[in-house]
N, C-alpha and C positions, 0 to 999 in steps of 0.2 A: 504493500500500500504506500502511496506517496506520503511523504512527511508534510504535515500541515505547516504552512508558512506563518510564523508569528507576525502579528500586525503591529503597526506603530502605536495603535491605541493600547495594546497590551503592554508594550514597552513603557508608554507614558504612565499607565496605571501603576505598574511595578515601581516606577521611579517617583510617583506622586507628583507628576508635572503634567503639562498640557502636550497635546500632539504637536502643535507648532513649535514648542521648545525642543522636542526630540528632532523635528525636521531641521531646526537651526543647527543642532549639533551635527547631524548628518551632512549638512551642506557647509559646515565650517564657518557659520556666521556668528556674529557677536551676540551681546545681550543675554549671556548665560553665565552664571557664576561658576568659578572653577570647580567647587565641590559638586554642583549639579551636573556639570559637563562630564566630570570623571565618572559619576554614578551612571549616567546615561550610556557612556561609552562602554563601561563594564557590562551593563545589561545587554547592549547590542552584541558584544563579543560572546557572552554566555549563551545567547540564543542564536548565534550564527546568523544574525539578520543581514540579508542581502537586499539593498535598496533596488527598486525598479530603476532601470536606466531612464534618465531624463530624455524626453522627446523634443525634437527640434520644433515640432508643431503638434497641435492636438490631433488625436486620431479620429475622433468622431465628427469634429467640426460643429459641435453643438454644446450649448450651455442651457441647462434647465433652470428656470426661475419658478420657484414654488411659493405661491401666496396662500395664506390661510383662506382668504376670500378676496375677490376683486370687485370693489363697489364704490371707490371714491378716487378723487384726483391724485391722492398721495401715491397710489400704485402706478398711475400713469407717469408721474414725475420720476419715480425710481426707474421705470423702463426707459424713459427718455435719456437718463444718464447712462444706462447700460448699453443702449443700442449703438452709439458711435464706437465704444470700446470693442464690442463684438464685431462690428463691421470692419474696423481697422485690422482686427486679428483674423479676419476671414472666417468667422464662425457665426452660426445662427443662434437665435434665442427661441427656446420652446417654453411657452408660458402655461403653467398649470395651476389649478386651485386644489389644495389639500389632497394630493394623491397619497396612496399608501405605499407605492413603489414607483420607481422611474423605469418605464419600459425602454428596452433597446439601449444602444450605446450612448454615452454622454461623457463629455470631458470634465464636467464639474457641475455643481448645483449651488444656487443661491437660495437660501431659505429665508423668506421675508416675513417678519412679524409672526414667527412660529418657531417652536422648538423642534418641529418635525415629529411625526408619529414614531413610536419605538420601532415599528416594523420598517418604516422608511429609513431611519438612521442606521438600523442594523444592516439593512440591505446595502446602503452606501458604504459602510465600513467593510462589509464582506467583499465587496467588489473593488475596494480601494479607490472609490470615487471621492475626489476632494470636494469639500463643502465650505461655504461661508454663510454665517448667520447675519442677516441684515435686520436691524431693529428686533433682536430676538425676544422671545417671551421671558427668558431667564438665561443666566450665564451657566448653562448646564451642558451645552454641547462641547465636544472636543474639537471645535472648529473655531477659526478666527471670527471675531464679531466686528461689525461696523454699525455705529450708532451715532446719535447726536447728543449734545450736552443738554439733556432734558431737565435736570435738576436746576442748573444755573439759568436756563431759559425761563422756567416757571418762576424762579425767584426774581428775575428781571421784570417779568410781567406784574408780579405782585408788588414789587418796589415802585413801579410806575404808578399803580393805583393808589398806593399809600402816599406817594409824593403829591398826588392830586387832592389829597385830603380825605379820601374814602376810608371809613373805618368799619362799615358794615359790608364786609367782603364775603363772597361765596364763590365756590368752584364747582364746576361740573367735570367729573373725571371721565376718562375713557375706561375701557376694560382693564380691570386691575390684574388680569392674567398677564398683561404685557409689562415687561420690566420698565420700559420707557414711561408708561402711564403711571406706575407706582412712583417713579422718580419725579414726575411732574407734581404729583400730590405732595410728596415730601418737600419739594422746593417751595410750593405754595405755603404749606404749613410752617416752614422754617421762618417765615415772616408774618403770616397772618395769625399764627397761633393755633393750637389744637382745638380751640373752641369755635373756630370759623366753620361755617356750614360747608360740607362737601356732599353734593348729590352724585351718586354713582350712576354712570351712563355707559353708553357704547359710542364708538366714534362715528355717529351718524347724525344727520339732520333731524330725523324723527326723535332721536333720543334727546337732542338739545331742545327741541320744541317741548317735549313732555316735562323734562327737568326744569326748563325755563318757566313753564306755566306754574309749576309747584313753587319755585323760588319767588317769582314775582307776585304770587297771590298770598304770600305770607303777611301777617300783620306787621312783622319786623322786616319788611322787604329790604334786601340788600341794595346798596346804591351802586355796586359794581360787581360784575361777574367775570371770573377768569374761566374760560372754557378750554378744555384740554385739546381741542382741535378746531379748525376753522368750520368744519361741518357742524359741530356742536354749537359754535358761536352764531352761525347763521340761523340755526334753529331757535336760539334765544331771541334773535331779531324778530322772528315771526311771533314768538310768544309775547313779546312786548307789544307788537302791533295789535294782536288780538285783545290785549288788555287795555288798549288805549294809551300806552306809554311810548315815549320817544327815546331813541338812542341818538346822542348821549345825554339829552336834557334830563331824562328821568332815570336812566340806567346806563352806566358805562360798561362796555363789553370789550374783552381782549380774547383773542383766539391763539391758536398755535398751529404752525405749518407754513403759512403764507402760500397757499395754493392760489392760482390765478383768480378764482372767485372772490378772494379777500379784497382785491383791488377794485373789483367791479361792483361790490356790494354798495348799498346806499343806507347810511354813509359808509365810505371805505373803512375796512376793518383794521384796527390796531391789532397786531399779531406778533408772535415770536416766529421769526423765519428760521426754519431748519433747512440746511442745504440738501434738499431731497435728491436733486439730480447728481450732485457731487457724491452723495452716499451711494447711489446706484452705480456711478462710475467707479468708485473705489471698490465696491463689492465685486463687480465684474472683472476689474483688473486683478484683484487678489485671487479670485478663483482661477483665472488663466495662469497666473504665476504658479499657483499650487499644481495645476495640471502639467506644467513644465518642470516640476521637481524643485521649484524654488520655494523658499520660506518667506512669509510676509515679514515686513519690518516690525510689526507689532501684533500681539495676539488680540488685543482689544483696541480698536481704532475708533476714536470719538471726535466728531467734527463739531465745530463751534456753532452756536446759535446767537442771534441778536434780535433785539426788539425793534419792530418797525411801527412807529407812531403815526396813526392816521386820524380819522375824524370820529371814531367810535368811542373815544374817551374824552372826558372833560372834567374840570374841577368839581368836587362835591359841593352841593349847595348847602 
Protein backbone atom coordinates (compact mmCIF):
# COMPACT_ATOMS: atom_id res chain seq x y z
CA UNK A 1 0.00 0.00 0.00
CA UNK A 2 1.26 3.52 -0.73
CA UNK A 3 2.48 5.48 2.28
CA UNK A 4 0.13 8.34 3.13
CA UNK A 5 1.75 11.71 2.58
CA UNK A 6 1.79 13.90 5.68
CA UNK A 7 0.08 17.25 5.15
CA UNK A 8 1.27 20.73 6.03
CA UNK A 9 -1.75 21.05 8.32
CA UNK A 10 -0.56 18.04 10.34
CA UNK A 11 2.94 19.49 10.59
CA UNK A 12 1.45 22.83 11.70
CA UNK A 13 -0.74 21.18 14.35
CA UNK A 14 2.22 19.19 15.72
CA UNK A 15 4.27 22.39 15.97
CA UNK A 16 1.39 24.46 17.35
CA UNK A 17 1.67 27.01 14.55
CA UNK A 18 -0.25 28.00 11.42
CA UNK A 19 0.09 26.46 7.97
CA UNK A 20 1.40 29.75 6.48
CA UNK A 21 4.21 29.72 9.07
CA UNK A 22 5.20 26.19 8.01
CA UNK A 23 5.13 27.38 4.39
CA UNK A 24 7.45 30.27 5.25
CA UNK A 25 9.94 27.83 6.74
CA UNK A 26 9.73 25.60 3.65
CA UNK A 27 10.34 28.58 1.38
CA UNK A 28 13.12 30.05 3.51
CA UNK A 29 11.21 33.24 4.27
CA UNK A 30 11.50 35.42 7.36
CA UNK A 31 9.10 36.35 10.17
CA UNK A 32 9.65 33.06 12.04
CA UNK A 33 11.47 32.96 15.37
CA UNK A 34 14.58 30.72 15.50
CA UNK A 35 13.05 28.26 18.04
CA UNK A 36 9.88 27.86 15.97
CA UNK A 37 11.87 27.49 12.77
CA UNK A 38 14.03 24.77 14.32
CA UNK A 39 10.98 22.91 15.67
CA UNK A 40 9.23 23.00 12.29
CA UNK A 41 12.36 21.86 10.45
CA UNK A 42 12.75 18.94 12.89
CA UNK A 43 9.16 17.85 12.31
CA UNK A 44 9.56 18.11 8.54
CA UNK A 45 12.63 15.87 8.71
CA UNK A 46 10.97 13.37 11.08
CA UNK A 47 8.01 12.97 8.73
CA UNK A 48 10.19 13.00 5.58
CA UNK A 49 7.99 15.76 4.20
CA UNK A 50 8.52 16.38 0.50
CA UNK A 51 7.01 19.63 -0.75
CA UNK A 52 5.20 19.69 -4.03
CA UNK A 53 7.21 21.32 -6.75
CA UNK A 54 6.25 24.90 -7.39
CA UNK A 55 4.55 25.42 -10.72
CA UNK A 56 5.41 28.18 -13.11
CA UNK A 57 1.72 28.69 -13.76
CA UNK A 58 -1.49 27.39 -12.33
CA UNK A 59 -2.62 24.00 -13.60
CA UNK A 60 -6.38 24.46 -13.76
CA UNK A 61 -6.55 28.13 -14.71
CA UNK A 62 -9.40 28.64 -12.24
CA UNK A 63 -9.95 30.28 -8.86
CA UNK A 64 -13.14 29.40 -6.99
CA UNK A 65 -14.74 32.22 -4.97
CA UNK A 66 -17.10 30.90 -2.29
CA UNK A 67 -19.68 33.25 -0.77
CA UNK A 68 -21.99 32.33 2.08
CA UNK A 69 -24.64 34.16 0.07
CA UNK A 70 -24.68 36.70 -2.73
CA UNK A 71 -27.23 39.41 -2.08
CA UNK A 72 -25.62 42.84 -1.78
CA UNK A 73 -23.15 45.27 -3.32
CA UNK A 74 -20.31 44.21 -0.99
CA UNK A 75 -19.88 40.90 -2.84
CA UNK A 76 -19.83 42.71 -6.18
CA UNK A 77 -17.14 45.11 -4.97
CA UNK A 78 -14.99 42.19 -3.79
CA UNK A 79 -15.34 40.54 -7.21
CA UNK A 80 -14.43 43.79 -8.96
CA UNK A 81 -11.16 43.70 -7.04
CA UNK A 82 -10.48 40.04 -7.84
CA UNK A 83 -11.28 40.18 -11.55
CA UNK A 84 -8.28 42.20 -12.82
CA UNK A 85 -5.88 40.08 -10.74
CA UNK A 86 -7.31 36.88 -12.25
CA UNK A 87 -7.35 38.37 -15.75
CA UNK A 88 -3.72 39.48 -15.55
CA UNK A 89 -2.74 35.99 -14.34
CA UNK A 90 -4.69 34.32 -17.16
CA UNK A 91 -7.08 32.49 -14.85
CA UNK A 92 -10.85 32.52 -14.56
CA UNK A 93 -13.12 33.09 -11.56
CA UNK A 94 -15.81 30.58 -10.65
CA UNK A 95 -18.32 32.13 -8.21
CA UNK A 96 -20.39 29.83 -6.00
CA UNK A 97 -22.63 30.20 -2.95
CA UNK A 98 -22.15 27.94 0.09
CA UNK A 99 -21.06 24.71 -1.67
CA UNK A 100 -20.16 21.61 0.33
CA UNK A 101 -17.30 20.79 -2.01
CA UNK A 102 -15.47 22.25 -5.02
CA UNK A 103 -16.10 20.11 -8.10
CA UNK A 104 -13.35 19.57 -10.61
CA UNK A 105 -9.87 21.10 -10.66
CA UNK A 106 -9.06 24.44 -9.08
CA UNK A 107 -5.89 26.38 -8.34
CA UNK A 108 -7.18 27.90 -5.13
CA UNK A 109 -10.24 29.02 -3.23
CA UNK A 110 -11.23 32.36 -1.70
CA UNK A 111 -13.72 31.82 1.14
CA UNK A 112 -15.70 35.05 1.64
CA UNK A 113 -17.49 35.83 4.92
CA UNK A 114 -17.54 32.17 5.85
CA UNK A 115 -15.47 29.65 7.73
CA UNK A 116 -16.35 27.06 5.12
CA UNK A 117 -18.23 23.90 5.95
CA UNK A 118 -16.16 21.16 7.64
CA UNK A 119 -16.73 18.96 4.60
CA UNK A 120 -15.47 21.66 2.25
CA UNK A 121 -12.37 22.58 4.24
CA UNK A 122 -11.51 18.90 4.79
CA UNK A 123 -11.81 18.30 1.05
CA UNK A 124 -9.56 21.26 0.24
CA UNK A 125 -6.95 20.07 2.74
CA UNK A 126 -7.05 16.50 1.39
CA UNK A 127 -6.52 17.76 -2.15
CA UNK A 128 -3.84 20.26 -1.13
CA UNK A 129 -5.85 23.18 -2.52
CA UNK A 130 -4.67 26.56 -1.15
CA UNK A 131 -7.32 28.77 0.42
CA UNK A 132 -7.62 32.36 1.64
CA UNK A 133 -10.33 33.54 4.04
CA UNK A 134 -11.71 36.97 3.10
CA UNK A 135 -13.64 38.62 5.97
CA UNK A 136 -13.84 35.26 7.78
CA UNK A 137 -16.43 34.26 10.35
CA UNK A 138 -13.63 33.56 12.84
CA UNK A 139 -9.89 33.00 12.92
CA UNK A 140 -10.28 29.23 12.85
CA UNK A 141 -9.04 28.32 9.40
CA UNK A 142 -5.45 27.30 8.79
CA UNK A 143 -5.50 29.74 5.88
CA UNK A 144 -4.29 33.32 5.56
CA UNK A 145 -7.00 35.90 6.26
CA UNK A 146 -7.79 39.22 4.60
CA UNK A 147 -9.99 41.70 6.44
CA UNK A 148 -10.57 45.34 7.30
CA UNK A 149 -9.97 47.38 10.44
CA UNK A 150 -13.51 46.85 11.72
CA UNK A 151 -12.90 47.80 15.36
CA UNK A 152 -11.17 51.09 14.64
CA UNK A 153 -13.66 51.91 11.87
CA UNK A 154 -16.61 51.49 14.24
CA UNK A 155 -14.80 53.52 16.86
CA UNK A 156 -14.25 56.36 14.35
CA UNK A 157 -17.98 56.36 13.50
CA UNK A 158 -18.92 56.48 17.18
CA UNK A 159 -16.39 59.22 17.94
CA UNK A 160 -17.85 61.32 15.11
CA UNK A 161 -21.34 61.10 16.61
CA UNK A 162 -20.08 61.93 20.10
CA UNK A 163 -18.18 64.93 18.74
CA UNK A 164 -21.46 66.18 17.26
CA UNK A 165 -22.92 66.14 20.77
CA UNK A 166 -25.02 62.98 20.52
CA UNK A 167 -25.37 61.10 23.79
CA UNK A 168 -28.34 58.82 23.08
CA UNK A 169 -26.56 56.49 20.69
CA UNK A 170 -27.77 53.18 19.32
CA UNK A 171 -26.29 50.58 17.00
CA UNK A 172 -27.73 48.02 14.62
CA UNK A 173 -25.31 45.10 14.30
CA UNK A 174 -24.88 42.63 11.51
CA UNK A 175 -24.78 38.88 12.02
CA UNK A 176 -22.69 38.23 15.12
CA UNK A 177 -21.48 34.97 13.56
CA UNK A 178 -19.09 37.14 11.56
CA UNK A 179 -15.85 38.15 13.24
CA UNK A 180 -15.96 41.57 11.58
CA UNK A 181 -19.48 42.22 12.88
CA UNK A 182 -18.48 41.40 16.44
CA UNK A 183 -15.48 43.71 16.15
CA UNK A 184 -17.72 46.55 14.95
CA UNK A 185 -19.90 46.06 18.01
CA UNK A 186 -16.85 46.08 20.25
CA UNK A 187 -15.54 49.26 18.61
CA UNK A 188 -18.90 50.98 19.13
CA UNK A 189 -19.18 49.90 22.77
CA UNK A 190 -15.59 50.98 23.50
CA UNK A 191 -16.81 54.60 23.27
CA UNK A 192 -20.59 54.44 23.64
CA UNK A 193 -20.43 52.22 26.73
CA UNK A 194 -22.05 48.90 27.54
CA UNK A 195 -25.36 50.59 28.35
CA UNK A 196 -25.82 51.83 24.76
CA UNK A 197 -28.61 50.07 22.90
CA UNK A 198 -27.56 47.50 20.29
CA UNK A 199 -30.22 45.98 18.07
CA UNK A 200 -29.08 42.71 16.52
CA UNK A 201 -29.73 42.44 12.80
CA UNK A 202 -28.47 40.98 9.55
CA UNK A 203 -26.62 42.83 6.81
CA UNK A 204 -29.79 43.62 4.85
CA UNK A 205 -32.03 46.59 4.07
CA UNK A 206 -35.06 44.76 5.53
CA UNK A 207 -33.23 44.15 8.79
CA UNK A 208 -32.27 47.83 9.00
CA UNK A 209 -35.88 48.82 8.40
CA UNK A 210 -37.31 46.57 11.13
CA UNK A 211 -34.59 47.43 13.67
CA UNK A 212 -34.87 51.11 12.77
CA UNK A 213 -38.62 51.08 13.39
CA UNK A 214 -38.07 49.55 16.83
CA UNK A 215 -35.39 52.07 17.77
CA UNK A 216 -37.15 55.15 16.44
CA UNK A 217 -40.45 54.23 18.09
CA UNK A 218 -38.92 54.11 21.58
CA UNK A 219 -39.90 56.67 24.19
CA UNK A 220 -36.19 57.37 24.67
CA UNK A 221 -35.52 57.49 20.93
CA UNK A 222 -31.82 57.74 20.07
CA UNK A 223 -30.61 60.89 18.38
CA UNK A 224 -28.04 58.95 16.34
CA UNK A 225 -27.74 55.41 14.98
CA UNK A 226 -24.60 53.63 13.85
CA UNK A 227 -25.55 50.87 11.42
CA UNK A 228 -23.02 48.08 10.82
CA UNK A 229 -23.52 48.24 7.04
CA UNK A 230 -24.78 50.67 4.44
CA UNK A 231 -27.72 48.39 3.62
CA UNK A 232 -28.75 48.52 7.28
CA UNK A 233 -28.36 52.31 7.31
CA UNK A 234 -30.57 52.73 4.24
CA UNK A 235 -33.20 50.62 6.00
CA UNK A 236 -33.04 53.14 8.86
CA UNK A 237 -33.67 55.92 6.32
CA UNK A 238 -36.93 54.24 5.34
CA UNK A 239 -37.90 53.65 8.97
CA UNK A 240 -37.42 57.36 9.66
CA UNK A 241 -39.51 58.30 6.62
CA UNK A 242 -42.37 56.05 7.71
CA UNK A 243 -42.37 57.62 11.18
CA UNK A 244 -42.32 61.18 9.82
CA UNK A 245 -38.71 61.81 10.90
CA UNK A 246 -35.99 63.46 8.85
CA UNK A 247 -32.31 62.52 8.42
CA UNK A 248 -30.27 64.25 9.83
CA UNK A 249 -32.62 66.83 11.42
CA UNK A 250 -34.29 64.29 13.73
CA UNK A 251 -31.88 61.36 13.57
CA UNK A 252 -28.23 61.15 12.48
CA UNK A 253 -27.21 57.96 10.70
CA UNK A 254 -23.78 56.44 10.00
CA UNK A 255 -23.21 53.31 7.91
CA UNK A 256 -20.29 51.02 7.17
CA UNK A 257 -18.84 49.86 3.79
CA UNK A 258 -19.23 52.87 1.45
CA UNK A 259 -20.94 50.98 -1.36
CA UNK A 260 -21.99 53.16 -4.34
CA UNK A 261 -25.55 53.53 -2.99
CA UNK A 262 -24.18 55.44 0.02
CA UNK A 263 -23.24 58.33 -2.28
CA UNK A 264 -26.57 58.21 -4.13
CA UNK A 265 -28.77 58.18 -1.01
CA UNK A 266 -30.78 61.24 -0.03
CA UNK A 267 -29.14 62.67 1.95
CA UNK A 268 -25.76 61.13 1.03
CA UNK A 269 -24.73 58.72 3.77
CA UNK A 270 -21.92 59.31 6.24
CA UNK A 271 -20.16 55.95 6.40
CA UNK A 272 -16.99 54.05 7.22
CA UNK A 273 -15.22 53.17 4.00
CA UNK A 274 -13.64 49.75 3.94
CA UNK A 275 -11.49 49.09 0.85
CA UNK A 276 -13.69 46.31 -0.56
CA UNK A 277 -12.01 46.13 -3.96
CA UNK A 278 -8.53 46.21 -2.44
CA UNK A 279 -9.55 43.38 -0.11
CA UNK A 280 -10.71 41.31 -3.07
CA UNK A 281 -7.55 42.15 -4.98
CA UNK A 282 -5.32 41.10 -2.08
CA UNK A 283 -7.25 37.85 -1.53
CA UNK A 284 -6.95 36.87 -5.20
CA UNK A 285 -3.26 37.78 -5.33
CA UNK A 286 -2.57 35.80 -2.15
CA UNK A 287 -4.33 32.64 -3.32
CA UNK A 288 -2.39 32.78 -6.61
CA UNK A 289 0.87 33.12 -4.70
CA UNK A 290 -0.05 30.09 -2.60
CA UNK A 291 -0.90 28.16 -5.77
CA UNK A 292 2.64 28.81 -7.00
CA UNK A 293 4.20 27.54 -3.78
CA UNK A 294 4.91 30.97 -2.30
CA UNK A 295 4.03 32.01 1.24
CA UNK A 296 2.11 35.23 1.97
CA UNK A 297 3.91 38.09 3.65
CA UNK A 298 1.48 37.89 6.58
CA UNK A 299 -0.96 35.34 7.97
CA UNK A 300 -3.58 37.93 8.90
CA UNK A 301 -3.78 40.91 6.54
CA UNK A 302 -5.87 43.86 7.69
CA UNK A 303 -6.54 46.90 5.51
CA UNK A 304 -7.38 50.28 6.94
CA UNK A 305 -10.79 51.96 7.08
CA UNK A 306 -11.65 55.62 7.33
CA UNK A 307 -14.72 57.72 7.97
CA UNK A 308 -16.39 59.51 5.05
CA UNK A 309 -18.49 62.40 6.36
CA UNK A 310 -21.50 63.30 4.22
CA UNK A 311 -24.90 64.84 4.93
CA UNK A 312 -26.60 62.18 7.07
CA UNK A 313 -25.06 63.41 10.34
CA UNK A 314 -25.57 66.75 12.08
CA UNK A 315 -25.03 68.25 15.55
CA UNK A 316 -27.41 67.06 18.23
CA UNK A 317 -30.18 69.51 19.04
